[in-house]
N, CA, C and O atoms as CSV, one atom per row, in Angstrom:
chain,resi,resn,atom,element,x,y,z
A,1,MET,N,N,0.847,-1.165,0.000
A,1,MET,CA,C,0.000,0.000,0.000
A,1,MET,C,C,0.903,1.243,0.000
A,1,MET,O,O,1.784,1.377,0.849
A,2,THR,N,N,0.683,2.113,-0.925
A,2,THR,CA,C,1.488,3.332,-1.034
A,2,THR,C,C,0.647,4.553,-0.698
A,2,THR,O,O,-0.516,4.673,-1.084
A,3,TYR,N,N,1.266,5.422,0.013
A,3,TYR,CA,C,0.614,6.684,0.345
A,3,TYR,C,C,1.322,7.808,-0.407
A,3,TYR,O,O,2.550,7.892,-0.422
A,4,GLN,N,N,0.542,8.641,-1.010
A,4,GLN,CA,C,1.126,9.794,-1.673
A,4,GLN,C,C,0.904,11.019,-0.794
A,4,GLN,O,O,-0.213,11.297,-0.357
A,5,ALA,N,N,1.956,11.721,-0.554
A,5,ALA,CA,C,1.841,12.938,0.244
A,5,ALA,C,C,1.112,14.002,-0.571
A,5,ALA,O,O,1.396,14.209,-1.751
A,6,ARG,N,N,0.190,14.654,0.072
A,6,ARG,CA,C,-0.534,15.737,-0.592
A,6,ARG,C,C,0.378,16.953,-0.627
A,6,ARG,O,O,0.816,17.462,0.405
A,7,GLN,N,N,0.646,17.397,-1.836
A,7,GLN,CA,C,1.538,18.531,-1.988
A,7,GLN,C,C,0.720,19.816,-1.936
A,7,GLN,O,O,-0.183,20.030,-2.745
A,8,GLN,N,N,1.047,20.649,-0.990
A,8,GLN,CA,C,0.379,21.935,-0.869
A,8,GLN,C,C,1.236,22.986,-1.528
A,8,GLN,O,O,2.426,23.124,-1.242
A,9,HIS,N,N,0.604,23.722,-2.414
A,9,HIS,CA,C,1.313,24.809,-3.078
A,9,HIS,C,C,0.533,26.086,-2.799
A,9,HIS,O,O,-0.413,26.422,-3.510
A,10,ILE,N,N,0.947,26.786,-1.755
A,10,ILE,CA,C,0.259,27.995,-1.336
A,10,ILE,C,C,1.149,29.185,-1.675
A,10,ILE,O,O,2.323,29.234,-1.309
A,11,THR,N,N,0.562,30.134,-2.378
A,11,THR,CA,C,1.316,31.312,-2.795
A,11,THR,C,C,0.822,32.542,-2.027
A,11,THR,O,O,-0.076,32.452,-1.189
A,12,GLY,N,N,1.411,33.655,-2.323
A,12,GLY,CA,C,0.998,34.916,-1.715
A,12,GLY,C,C,-0.387,35.368,-2.142
A,12,GLY,O,O,-0.959,36.273,-1.535
A,13,TRP,N,N,-0.928,34.747,-3.176
A,13,TRP,CA,C,-2.257,35.132,-3.654
A,13,TRP,C,C,-3.352,34.761,-2.672
A,13,TRP,O,O,-4.474,35.255,-2.787
A,14,VAL,N,N,-3.049,33.901,-1.708
A,14,VAL,CA,C,-4.063,33.560,-0.717
A,14,VAL,C,C,-4.496,34.815,0.040
A,14,VAL,O,O,-5.637,34.904,0.491
A,15,GLY,N,N,-3.603,35.770,0.177
A,15,GLY,CA,C,-3.958,37.050,0.792
A,15,GLY,C,C,-5.000,37.794,-0.031
A,15,GLY,O,O,-5.886,38.444,0.524
A,16,TRP,N,N,-4.898,37.700,-1.350
A,16,TRP,CA,C,-5.898,38.338,-2.211
A,16,TRP,C,C,-7.245,37.644,-2.099
A,16,TRP,O,O,-8.283,38.291,-2.239
A,17,VAL,N,N,-7.249,36.349,-1.851
A,17,VAL,CA,C,-8.517,35.641,-1.646
A,17,VAL,C,C,-9.148,36.136,-0.354
A,17,VAL,O,O,-10.356,36.364,-0.307
A,18,TRP,N,N,-8.359,36.303,0.683
A,18,TRP,CA,C,-8.886,36.858,1.931
A,18,TRP,C,C,-9.338,38.304,1.722
A,18,TRP,O,O,-10.352,38.727,2.279
A,19,PHE,N,N,-8.583,39.062,0.917
A,19,PHE,CA,C,-8.985,40.419,0.569
A,19,PHE,C,C,-10.358,40.391,-0.115
A,19,PHE,O,O,-11.221,41.219,0.177
A,20,ALA,N,N,-10.548,39.445,-1.012
A,20,ALA,CA,C,-11.848,39.319,-1.688
A,20,ALA,C,C,-12.952,39.050,-0.674
A,20,ALA,O,O,-14.031,39.636,-0.755
A,21,GLY,N,N,-12.684,38.169,0.276
A,21,GLY,CA,C,-13.680,37.879,1.313
A,21,GLY,C,C,-14.002,39.098,2.151
A,21,GLY,O,O,-15.168,39.361,2.445
A,22,ILE,N,N,-12.979,39.845,2.537
A,22,ILE,CA,C,-13.186,41.057,3.341
A,22,ILE,C,C,-13.949,42.104,2.540
A,22,ILE,O,O,-14.831,42.771,3.081
A,23,MET,N,N,-13.623,42.258,1.256
A,23,MET,CA,C,-14.336,43.217,0.407
A,23,MET,C,C,-15.810,42.845,0.272
A,23,MET,O,O,-16.674,43.722,0.261
A,24,LEU,N,N,-16.098,41.553,0.170
A,24,LEU,CA,C,-17.490,41.107,0.107
A,24,LEU,C,C,-18.215,41.424,1.412
A,24,LEU,O,O,-19.360,41.877,1.392
A,25,ILE,N,N,-17.556,41.188,2.541
A,25,ILE,CA,C,-18.169,41.493,3.837
A,25,ILE,C,C,-18.423,42.996,3.952
A,25,ILE,O,O,-19.498,43.412,4.383
A,26,LEU,N,N,-17.440,43.810,3.568
A,26,LEU,CA,C,-17.596,45.263,3.640
A,26,LEU,C,C,-18.734,45.744,2.737
A,26,LEU,O,O,-19.549,46.575,3.139
A,27,SER,N,N,-18.778,45.223,1.538
A,27,SER,CA,C,-19.868,45.581,0.620
A,27,SER,C,C,-21.215,45.139,1.186
A,27,SER,O,O,-22.211,45.850,1.059
A,28,GLY,N,N,-21.238,43.980,1.803
A,28,GLY,CA,C,-22.461,43.501,2.426
A,28,GLY,C,C,-22.908,44.397,3.562
A,28,GLY,O,O,-24.099,44.673,3.707
A,29,LEU,N,N,-21.955,44.857,4.378
A,29,LEU,CA,C,-22.302,45.773,5.471
A,29,LEU,C,C,-22.847,47.087,4.926
A,29,LEU,O,O,-23.830,47.613,5.448
A,30,PHE,N,N,-22.211,47.628,3.869
A,30,PHE,CA,C,-22.711,48.861,3.254
A,30,PHE,C,C,-24.135,48.669,2.742
A,30,PHE,O,O,-24.996,49.522,2.959
A,31,ASN,N,N,-24.385,47.544,2.059
A,31,ASN,CA,C,-25.720,47.272,1.533
A,31,ASN,C,C,-26.734,47.094,2.648
A,31,ASN,O,O,-27.860,47.583,2.549
A,32,ALA,N,N,-26.344,46.394,3.714
A,32,ALA,CA,C,-27.268,46.166,4.825
A,32,ALA,C,C,-27.651,47.478,5.505
A,32,ALA,O,O,-28.821,47.704,5.810
A,33,VAL,N,N,-26.658,48.343,5.744
A,33,VAL,CA,C,-26.944,49.642,6.368
A,33,VAL,C,C,-27.838,50.473,5.453
A,33,VAL,O,O,-28.803,51.089,5.907
A,34,SER,N,N,-27.515,50.485,4.178
A,34,SER,CA,C,-28.330,51.216,3.208
A,34,SER,C,C,-29.755,50.670,3.186
A,34,SER,O,O,-30.720,51.432,3.123
A,35,GLY,N,N,-29.877,49.357,3.240
A,35,GLY,CA,C,-31.199,48.731,3.265
A,35,GLY,C,C,-31.988,49.080,4.507
A,35,GLY,O,O,-33.183,49.363,4.428
A,36,LEU,N,N,-31.324,49.064,5.661
A,36,LEU,CA,C,-32.008,49.420,6.907
A,36,LEU,C,C,-32.480,50.866,6.884
A,36,LEU,O,O,-33.566,51.175,7.372
A,37,TYR,N,N,-31.662,51.755,6.315
A,37,TYR,CA,C,-32.089,53.148,6.177
A,37,TYR,C,C,-33.304,53.237,5.261
A,37,TYR,O,O,-34.231,54.000,5.533
A,38,GLY,N,N,-33.306,52.472,4.189
A,38,GLY,CA,C,-34.448,52.489,3.278
A,38,GLY,C,C,-35.718,51.962,3.918
A,38,GLY,O,O,-36.816,52.421,3.604
A,39,ILE,N,N,-35.567,50.995,4.819
A,39,ILE,CA,C,-36.735,50.397,5.479
A,39,ILE,C,C,-37.261,51.312,6.579
A,39,ILE,O,O,-38.466,51.552,6.657
A,40,PHE,N,N,-36.378,51.824,7.426
A,40,PHE,CA,C,-36.816,52.547,8.618
A,40,PHE,C,C,-36.809,54.069,8.503
A,40,PHE,O,O,-37.549,54.746,9.215
A,41,TYR,N,N,-35.982,54.609,7.616
A,41,TYR,CA,C,-35.868,56.064,7.482
A,41,TYR,C,C,-36.070,56.463,6.030
A,41,TYR,O,O,-35.139,56.906,5.358
A,42,ARG,N,N,-37.280,56.302,5.563
A,42,ARG,CA,C,-37.589,56.539,4.153
A,42,ARG,C,C,-37.263,57.956,3.717
A,42,ARG,O,O,-36.974,58.171,2.540
A,43,ALA,N,N,-37.296,58.929,4.614
A,43,ALA,CA,C,-37.065,60.327,4.247
A,43,ALA,C,C,-35.607,60.600,3.886
A,43,ALA,O,O,-35.307,61.662,3.341
A,44,VAL,N,N,-34.692,59.672,4.174
A,44,VAL,CA,C,-33.289,59.869,3.861
A,44,VAL,C,C,-33.073,59.869,2.348
A,44,VAL,O,O,-32.215,60.591,1.840
A,45,TYR,N,N,-33.847,59.065,1.637
A,45,TYR,CA,C,-33.694,58.955,0.197
A,45,TYR,C,C,-34.628,59.929,-0.506
A,45,TYR,O,O,-35.808,60.033,-0.171
A,46,VAL,N,N,-34.086,60.633,-1.475
A,46,VAL,CA,C,-34.865,61.603,-2.240
A,46,VAL,C,C,-35.473,60.891,-3.440
A,46,VAL,O,O,-34.778,60.195,-4.181
A,47,GLN,N,N,-36.761,61.068,-3.622
A,47,GLN,CA,C,-37.445,60.485,-4.767
A,47,GLN,C,C,-37.672,61.579,-5.795
A,47,GLN,O,O,-38.383,62.548,-5.531
A,48,ALA,N,N,-37.070,61.425,-6.963
A,48,ALA,CA,C,-37.173,62.432,-8.004
A,48,ALA,C,C,-38.290,62.076,-8.970
A,48,ALA,O,O,-38.502,60.908,-9.297
A,49,ALA,N,N,-38.994,63.089,-9.417
A,49,ALA,CA,C,-40.047,62.881,-10.405
A,49,ALA,C,C,-39.413,62.460,-11.725
A,49,ALA,O,O,-38.338,62.934,-12.090
A,50,GLY,N,N,-40.079,61.583,-12.418
A,50,GLY,CA,C,-39.580,61.132,-13.709
A,50,GLY,C,C,-38.573,60.000,-13.620
A,50,GLY,O,O,-38.043,59.572,-14.645
A,51,SER,N,N,-38.296,59.505,-12.423
A,51,SER,CA,C,-37.361,58.392,-12.298
A,51,SER,C,C,-38.126,57.082,-12.314
A,51,SER,O,O,-39.302,57.036,-11.953
A,52,LEU,N,N,-37.469,56.038,-12.724
A,52,LEU,CA,C,-38.097,54.737,-12.823
A,52,LEU,C,C,-37.729,53.917,-11.597
A,52,LEU,O,O,-36.561,53.577,-11.405
A,53,LEU,N,N,-38.703,53.600,-10.777
A,53,LEU,CA,C,-38.500,52.743,-9.612
A,53,LEU,C,C,-39.435,51.553,-9.726
A,53,LEU,O,O,-40.644,51.711,-9.898
A,54,VAL,N,N,-38.870,50.376,-9.631
A,54,VAL,CA,C,-39.691,49.168,-9.696
A,54,VAL,C,C,-40.361,48.929,-8.354
A,54,VAL,O,O,-41.492,48.446,-8.304
A,55,PHE,N,N,-39.680,49.261,-7.273
A,55,PHE,CA,C,-40.210,49.104,-5.931
A,55,PHE,C,C,-40.228,50.469,-5.254
A,55,PHE,O,O,-39.568,51.404,-5.707
A,56,ASP,N,N,-40.984,50.575,-4.173
A,56,ASP,CA,C,-40.893,51.809,-3.391
A,56,ASP,C,C,-39.607,51.754,-2.569
A,56,ASP,O,O,-38.872,50.768,-2.629
A,57,VAL,N,N,-39.337,52.799,-1.812
A,57,VAL,CA,C,-38.082,52.885,-1.071
A,57,VAL,C,C,-37.944,51.729,-0.079
A,57,VAL,O,O,-36.852,51.192,0.103
A,58,THR,N,N,-39.033,51.353,0.552
A,58,THR,CA,C,-38.981,50.227,1.495
A,58,THR,C,C,-38.635,48.925,0.769
A,58,THR,O,O,-37.877,48.106,1.288
A,59,GLY,N,N,-39.182,48.738,-0.412
A,59,GLY,CA,C,-38.856,47.547,-1.209
A,59,GLY,C,C,-37.383,47.491,-1.562
A,59,GLY,O,O,-36.748,46.441,-1.458
A,60,TRP,N,N,-36.836,48.640,-1.986
A,60,TRP,CA,C,-35.405,48.699,-2.271
A,60,TRP,C,C,-34.600,48.451,-1.009
A,60,TRP,O,O,-33.539,47.829,-1.055
A,61,GLY,N,N,-35.103,48.935,0.119
A,61,GLY,CA,C,-34.425,48.704,1.387
A,61,GLY,C,C,-34.310,47.223,1.705
A,61,GLY,O,O,-33.251,46.755,2.123
A,62,TRP,N,N,-35.396,46.485,1.509
A,62,TRP,CA,C,-35.375,45.043,1.769
A,62,TRP,C,C,-34.429,44.322,0.815
A,62,TRP,O,O,-33.714,43.402,1.212
A,63,ILE,N,N,-34.434,44.750,-0.448
A,63,ILE,CA,C,-33.527,44.126,-1.422
A,63,ILE,C,C,-32.076,44.356,-1.014
A,63,ILE,O,O,-31.267,43.429,-1.042
A,64,HIS,N,N,-31.744,45.595,-0.634
A,64,HIS,CA,C,-30.374,45.889,-0.215
A,64,HIS,C,C,-29.996,45.131,1.058
A,64,HIS,O,O,-28.873,44.643,1.185
A,65,LEU,N,N,-30.931,45.036,1.992
A,65,LEU,CA,C,-30.653,44.310,3.230
A,65,LEU,C,C,-30.386,42.836,2.946
A,65,LEU,O,O,-29.420,42.274,3.461
A,66,LEU,N,N,-31.223,42.207,2.139
A,66,LEU,CA,C,-31.032,40.786,1.816
A,66,LEU,C,C,-29.742,40.563,1.031
A,66,LEU,O,O,-29.003,39.616,1.300
A,67,LEU,N,N,-29.471,41.440,0.059
A,67,LEU,CA,C,-28.229,41.323,-0.701
A,67,LEU,C,C,-27.026,41.506,0.219
A,67,LEU,O,O,-26.022,40.807,0.080
A,68,GLY,N,N,-27.128,42.439,1.153
A,68,GLY,CA,C,-26.049,42.652,2.111
A,68,GLY,C,C,-25.777,41.411,2.940
A,68,GLY,O,O,-24.620,41.051,3.157
A,69,LEU,N,N,-26.828,40.753,3.405
A,69,LEU,CA,C,-26.646,39.533,4.203
A,69,LEU,C,C,-26.017,38.418,3.375
A,69,LEU,O,O,-25.178,37.671,3.879
A,70,VAL,N,N,-26.417,38.299,2.102
A,70,VAL,CA,C,-25.820,37.297,1.212
A,70,VAL,C,C,-24.335,37.599,0.998
A,70,VAL,O,O,-23.502,36.693,1.011
A,71,LEU,N,N,-24.013,38.880,0.801
A,71,LEU,CA,C,-22.611,39.263,0.615
A,71,LEU,C,C,-21.777,38.977,1.860
A,71,LEU,O,O,-20.649,38.496,1.751
A,72,ILE,N,N,-22.315,39.266,3.031
A,72,ILE,CA,C,-21.586,39.004,4.279
A,72,ILE,C,C,-21.337,37.504,4.440
A,72,ILE,O,O,-20.219,37.088,4.742
A,73,ALA,N,N,-22.368,36.703,4.239
A,73,ALA,CA,C,-22.218,35.245,4.367
A,73,ALA,C,C,-21.224,34.704,3.337
A,73,ALA,O,O,-20.404,33.842,3.654
A,74,THR,N,N,-21.300,35.207,2.117
A,74,THR,CA,C,-20.387,34.761,1.066
A,74,THR,C,C,-18.954,35.175,1.388
A,74,THR,O,O,-18.023,34.394,1.186
A,75,GLY,N,N,-18.771,36.391,1.885
A,75,GLY,CA,C,-17.429,36.853,2.240
A,75,GLY,C,C,-16.801,36.019,3.340
A,75,GLY,O,O,-15.616,35.692,3.277
A,76,ILE,N,N,-17.588,35.675,4.345
A,76,ILE,CA,C,-17.076,34.825,5.425
A,76,ILE,C,C,-16.729,33.446,4.891
A,76,ILE,O,O,-15.684,32.890,5.230
A,77,ALA,N,N,-17.592,32.900,4.065
A,77,ALA,CA,C,-17.345,31.569,3.508
A,77,ALA,C,C,-16.132,31.561,2.573
A,77,ALA,O,O,-15.378,30.587,2.551
A,78,VAL,N,N,-15.938,32.630,1.805
A,78,VAL,CA,C,-14.750,32.728,0.945
A,78,VAL,C,C,-13.496,32.741,1.811
A,78,VAL,O,O,-12.502,32.094,1.480
A,79,SER,N,N,-13.540,33.467,2.905
A,79,SER,CA,C,-12.375,33.585,3.778
A,79,SER,C,C,-11.975,32.265,4.412
A,79,SER,O,O,-10.802,32.065,4.728
A,80,ILE,N,N,-12.927,31.361,4.605
A,80,ILE,CA,C,-12.578,30.058,5.199
A,80,ILE,C,C,-12.444,28.954,4.153
A,80,ILE,O,O,-12.260,27.786,4.494
A,81,GLY,N,N,-12.539,29.335,2.866
A,81,GLY,CA,C,-12.208,28.388,1.809
A,81,GLY,C,C,-13.348,27.541,1.271
A,81,GLY,O,O,-13.093,26.465,0.730
A,82,GLN,N,N,-14.578,27.972,1.395
A,82,GLN,CA,C,-15.710,27.202,0.879
A,82,GLN,C,C,-15.805,27.358,-0.641
A,82,GLN,O,O,-15.806,28.478,-1.153
A,83,THR,N,N,-15.887,26.242,-1.356
A,83,THR,CA,C,-15.927,26.270,-2.811
A,83,THR,C,C,-17.184,26.951,-3.334
A,83,THR,O,O,-17.105,27.736,-4.279
A,84,TRP,N,N,-18.342,26.669,-2.743
A,84,TRP,CA,C,-19.589,27.276,-3.219
A,84,TRP,C,C,-19.525,28.798,-3.119
A,84,TRP,O,O,-20.090,29.507,-3.951
A,85,ALA,N,N,-18.834,29.291,-2.095
A,85,ALA,CA,C,-18.745,30.730,-1.888
A,85,ALA,C,C,-17.907,31.388,-2.971
A,85,ALA,O,O,-18.184,32.515,-3.380
A,86,ARG,N,N,-16.885,30.686,-3.434
A,86,ARG,CA,C,-16.079,31.237,-4.524
A,86,ARG,C,C,-16.928,31.414,-5.767
A,86,ARG,O,O,-16.803,32.421,-6.464
A,87,VAL,N,N,-17.778,30.462,-6.052
A,87,VAL,CA,C,-18.644,30.544,-7.237
A,87,VAL,C,C,-19.616,31.710,-7.092
A,87,VAL,O,O,-19.771,32.509,-8.016
A,88,VAL,N,N,-20.267,31.811,-5.944
A,88,VAL,CA,C,-21.207,32.911,-5.697
A,88,VAL,C,C,-20.475,34.248,-5.741
A,88,VAL,O,O,-20.981,35.213,-6.314
A,89,ALA,N,N,-19.289,34.309,-5.141
A,89,ALA,CA,C,-18.519,35.554,-5.120
A,89,ALA,C,C,-18.123,35.983,-6.523
A,89,ALA,O,O,-18.166,37.171,-6.841
A,90,VAL,N,N,-17.743,35.041,-7.359
A,90,VAL,CA,C,-17.378,35.373,-8.739
A,90,VAL,C,C,-18.563,36.014,-9.452
A,90,VAL,O,O,-18.400,37.009,-10.158
A,91,VAL,N,N,-19.747,35.451,-9.272
A,91,VAL,CA,C,-20.945,36.021,-9.908
A,91,VAL,C,C,-21.216,37.423,-9.373
A,91,VAL,O,O,-21.496,38.339,-10.145
A,92,LEU,N,N,-21.132,37.594,-8.047
A,92,LEU,CA,C,-21.389,38.908,-7.445
A,92,LEU,C,C,-20.369,39.949,-7.890
A,92,LEU,O,O,-20.734,41.094,-8.160
A,93,VAL,N,N,-19.091,39.566,-7.969
A,93,VAL,CA,C,-18.052,40.510,-8.386
A,93,VAL,C,C,-18.224,40.872,-9.864
A,93,VAL,O,O,-18.006,42.022,-10.246
A,94,MET,N,N,-18.609,39.908,-10.689
A,94,MET,CA,C,-18.857,40.216,-12.101
A,94,MET,C,C,-20.020,41.196,-12.235
A,94,MET,O,O,-19.955,42.129,-13.036
A,95,LEU,N,N,-21.076,40.991,-11.460
A,95,LEU,CA,C,-22.197,41.927,-11.487
A,95,LEU,C,C,-21.771,43.316,-11.032
A,95,LEU,O,O,-22.217,44.319,-11.588
A,96,ASN,N,N,-20.910,43.374,-10.026
A,96,ASN,CA,C,-20.408,44.666,-9.555
A,96,ASN,C,C,-19.612,45.368,-10.653
A,96,ASN,O,O,-19.776,46.570,-10.865
A,97,ALA,N,N,-18.756,44.631,-11.346
A,97,ALA,CA,C,-17.966,45.229,-12.427
A,97,ALA,C,C,-18.881,45.747,-13.541
A,97,ALA,O,O,-18.632,46.810,-14.109
A,98,LEU,N,N,-19.930,44.998,-13.846
A,98,LEU,CA,C,-20.874,45.448,-14.875
A,98,LEU,C,C,-21.611,46.712,-14.445
A,98,LEU,O,O,-21.818,47.613,-15.258
A,99,THR,N,N,-22.005,46.787,-13.185
A,99,THR,CA,C,-22.689,48.000,-12.730
A,99,THR,C,C,-21.732,49.192,-12.739
A,99,THR,O,O,-22.150,50.317,-13.012
A,100,GLN,N,N,-20.460,48.956,-12.444
A,100,GLN,CA,C,-19.485,50.044,-12.514
A,100,GLN,C,C,-19.302,50.519,-13.956
A,100,GLN,O,O,-19.098,51.708,-14.204
A,101,LEU,N,N,-19.376,49.587,-14.897
A,101,LEU,CA,C,-19.280,49.958,-16.303
A,101,LEU,C,C,-20.469,50.832,-16.713
A,101,LEU,O,O,-20.321,51.757,-17.512
A,102,ILE,N,N,-21.626,50.537,-16.167
A,102,ILE,CA,C,-22.811,51.343,-16.447
A,102,ILE,C,C,-22.651,52.752,-15.885
A,102,ILE,O,O,-23.091,53.720,-16.505
A,103,TRP,N,N,-22.021,52.874,-14.707
A,103,TRP,CA,C,-21.864,54.163,-14.028
A,103,TRP,C,C,-20.584,54.894,-14.395
A,103,TRP,O,O,-20.272,55.924,-13.798
A,104,ILE,N,N,-19.828,54.376,-15.375
A,104,ILE,CA,C,-18.522,54.956,-15.691
A,104,ILE,C,C,-18.623,56.399,-16.178
A,104,ILE,O,O,-17.685,57.175,-15.993
A,105,SER,N,N,-19.730,56.767,-16.788
A,105,SER,CA,C,-19.868,58.152,-17.258
A,105,SER,C,C,-20.117,59.124,-16.103
A,105,SER,O,O,-19.847,60.318,-16.226
A,106,VAL,N,N,-20.628,58.617,-14.989
A,106,VAL,CA,C,-20.902,59.457,-13.830
A,106,VAL,C,C,-19.615,59.749,-13.052
A,106,VAL,O,O,-19.352,60.896,-12.691
A,107,ASN,N,N,-18.825,58.722,-12.800
A,107,ASN,CA,C,-17.601,58.874,-12.019
A,107,ASN,C,C,-16.535,57.945,-12.605
A,107,ASN,O,O,-16.318,56.852,-12.081
A,108,PRO,N,N,-15.869,58.365,-13.684
A,108,PRO,CA,C,-14.996,57.444,-14.426
A,108,PRO,C,C,-13.801,56.916,-13.632
A,108,PRO,O,O,-13.485,55.732,-13.738
A,109,TRP,N,N,-13.131,57.751,-12.844
A,109,TRP,CA,C,-11.941,57.286,-12.140
A,109,TRP,C,C,-12.288,56.262,-11.064
A,109,TRP,O,O,-11.591,55.261,-10.899
A,110,TRP,N,N,-13.372,56.521,-10.334
A,110,TRP,CA,C,-13.805,55.569,-9.310
A,110,TRP,C,C,-14.214,54.250,-9.960
A,110,TRP,O,O,-13.832,53.175,-9.498
A,111,SER,N,N,-14.993,54.344,-11.036
A,111,SER,CA,C,-15.436,53.128,-11.717
A,111,SER,C,C,-14.256,52.315,-12.242
A,111,SER,O,O,-14.242,51.090,-12.115
A,112,LEU,N,N,-13.265,52.990,-12.831
A,112,LEU,CA,C,-12.095,52.269,-13.329
A,112,LEU,C,C,-11.310,51.626,-12.195
A,112,LEU,O,O,-10.816,50.507,-12.339
A,113,ALA,N,N,-11.189,52.322,-11.068
A,113,ALA,CA,C,-10.481,51.752,-9.916
A,113,ALA,C,C,-11.212,50.517,-9.379
A,113,ALA,O,O,-10.581,49.504,-9.074
A,114,VAL,N,N,-12.537,50.603,-9.267
A,114,VAL,CA,C,-13.318,49.468,-8.764
A,114,VAL,C,C,-13.248,48.295,-9.737
A,114,VAL,O,O,-13.125,47.147,-9.311
A,115,ILE,N,N,-13.323,48.568,-11.034
A,115,ILE,CA,C,-13.219,47.497,-12.024
A,115,ILE,C,C,-11.845,46.830,-11.936
A,115,ILE,O,O,-11.748,45.607,-12.045
A,116,ALA,N,N,-10.784,47.614,-11.741
A,116,ALA,CA,C,-9.446,47.034,-11.598
A,116,ALA,C,C,-9.359,46.126,-10.374
A,116,ALA,O,O,-8.800,45.031,-10.451
A,117,VAL,N,N,-9.910,46.575,-9.245
A,117,VAL,CA,C,-9.921,45.738,-8.039
A,117,VAL,C,C,-10.768,44.490,-8.276
A,117,VAL,O,O,-10.400,43.395,-7.849
A,118,ASP,N,N,-11.903,44.655,-8.958
A,118,ASP,CA,C,-12.749,43.496,-9.266
A,118,ASP,C,C,-12.000,42.463,-10.107
A,118,ASP,O,O,-12.146,41.262,-9.881
A,119,VAL,N,N,-11.203,42.917,-11.072
A,119,VAL,CA,C,-10.425,41.986,-11.893
A,119,VAL,C,C,-9.418,41.230,-11.031
A,119,VAL,O,O,-9.255,40.020,-11.188
A,120,LEU,N,N,-8.735,41.937,-10.114
A,120,LEU,CA,C,-7.801,41.266,-9.206
A,120,LEU,C,C,-8.511,40.259,-8.308
A,120,LEU,O,O,-8.016,39.153,-8.089
A,121,VAL,N,N,-9.667,40.647,-7.793
A,121,VAL,CA,C,-10.441,39.754,-6.930
A,121,VAL,C,C,-10.891,38.526,-7.720
A,121,VAL,O,O,-10.809,37.404,-7.220
A,122,LEU,N,N,-11.363,38.731,-8.949
A,122,LEU,CA,C,-11.771,37.597,-9.786
A,122,LEU,C,C,-10.598,36.657,-10.041
A,122,LEU,O,O,-10.744,35.439,-9.940
A,123,TYR,N,N,-9.445,37.215,-10.369
A,123,TYR,CA,C,-8.267,36.387,-10.601
A,123,TYR,C,C,-7.909,35.584,-9.346
A,123,TYR,O,O,-7.631,34.387,-9.417
A,124,ALA,N,N,-7.921,36.260,-8.213
A,124,ALA,CA,C,-7.585,35.580,-6.960
A,124,ALA,C,C,-8.573,34.457,-6.661
A,124,ALA,O,O,-8.174,33.362,-6.266
A,125,LEU,N,N,-9.862,34.731,-6.849
A,125,LEU,CA,C,-10.880,33.724,-6.549
A,125,LEU,C,C,-10.829,32.544,-7.508
A,125,LEU,O,O,-10.964,31.393,-7.094
A,126,ILE,N,N,-10.633,32.833,-8.785
A,126,ILE,CA,C,-10.699,31.774,-9.790
A,126,ILE,C,C,-9.418,30.938,-9.813
A,126,ILE,O,O,-9.476,29.709,-9.839
A,127,VAL,N,N,-8.268,31.602,-9.802
A,127,VAL,CA,C,-7.012,30.882,-9.968
A,127,VAL,C,C,-6.443,30.382,-8.645
A,127,VAL,O,O,-5.874,29.292,-8.587
A,128,HIS,N,N,-6.593,31.171,-7.583
A,128,HIS,CA,C,-5.930,30.832,-6.325
A,128,HIS,C,C,-6.902,30.567,-5.177
A,128,HIS,O,O,-6.466,30.414,-4.036
A,129,GLY,N,N,-8.177,30.509,-5.441
A,129,GLY,CA,C,-9.163,30.315,-4.383
A,129,GLY,C,C,-9.021,29.022,-3.632
A,129,GLY,O,O,-9.338,28.957,-2.444
A,130,ARG,N,N,-8.551,27.989,-4.298
A,130,ARG,CA,C,-8.391,26.683,-3.668
A,130,ARG,C,C,-7.321,26.707,-2.580
A,130,ARG,O,O,-7.355,25.893,-1.657
A,131,GLU,N,N,-6.380,27.628,-2.686
A,131,GLU,CA,C,-5.306,27.707,-1.700
A,131,GLU,C,C,-5.828,28.024,-0.306
A,131,GLU,O,O,-5.260,27.572,0.688
A,132,THR,N,N,-6.905,28.795,-0.227
A,132,THR,CA,C,-7.487,29.116,1.070
A,132,THR,C,C,-8.008,27.863,1.736
A,132,THR,O,O,-7.847,27.684,2.943
A,133,LYS,N,N,-8.627,27.000,0.964
A,133,LYS,CA,C,-9.135,25.722,1.512
A,133,LYS,C,C,-7.978,24.850,1.965
A,133,LYS,O,O,-8.054,24.225,3.023
A,134,GLU,N,N,-6.903,24.796,1.181
A,134,GLU,CA,C,-5.744,23.994,1.563
A,134,GLU,C,C,-5.095,24.527,2.844
A,134,GLU,O,O,-4.627,23.761,3.687
A,135,LEU,N,N,-5.077,25.854,2.970
A,135,LEU,CA,C,-4.471,26.471,4.146
A,135,LEU,C,C,-5.299,26.219,5.400
A,135,LEU,O,O,-4.754,25.992,6.480
A,136,SER,N,N,-6.635,26.262,5.245
A,136,SER,CA,C,-7.491,26.097,6.426
A,136,SER,C,C,-7.785,24.648,6.751
A,136,SER,O,O,-8.201,24.348,7.870
A,137,GLY,N,N,-7.590,23.763,5.833
A,137,GLY,CA,C,-7.946,22.383,6.140
A,137,GLY,C,C,-6.970,21.464,5.623
A,137,GLY,O,O,-7.112,20.252,5.791
């Protein structure tokens, strides 16, 4: 009976995977706070005439709160090396990059900076995400 030693190859990119997890948690906290404000303090948000809203402010608040909780859970799971979380995080980060592309005419430098960070996070999650699991288990 032969045993093969499991070779662990952990690089410095594992820090970027943790960075991705922390960024997801931070984004989730921002969304949750924004959602709570939308639910409980409707007067904080200005409603402009002629704008298209699918939900009222409270509806948007609930959506932001739920999305925030999903982001927080995904960020924690990414940080401890869960494979499902990497998949969910990749989808969420891609959606974030797309929304930044939509808003690039409003604030181009911020949008370009966020898209650049999103590309780094995607690379870390896709190519080096498994290293976090190897490190933790």
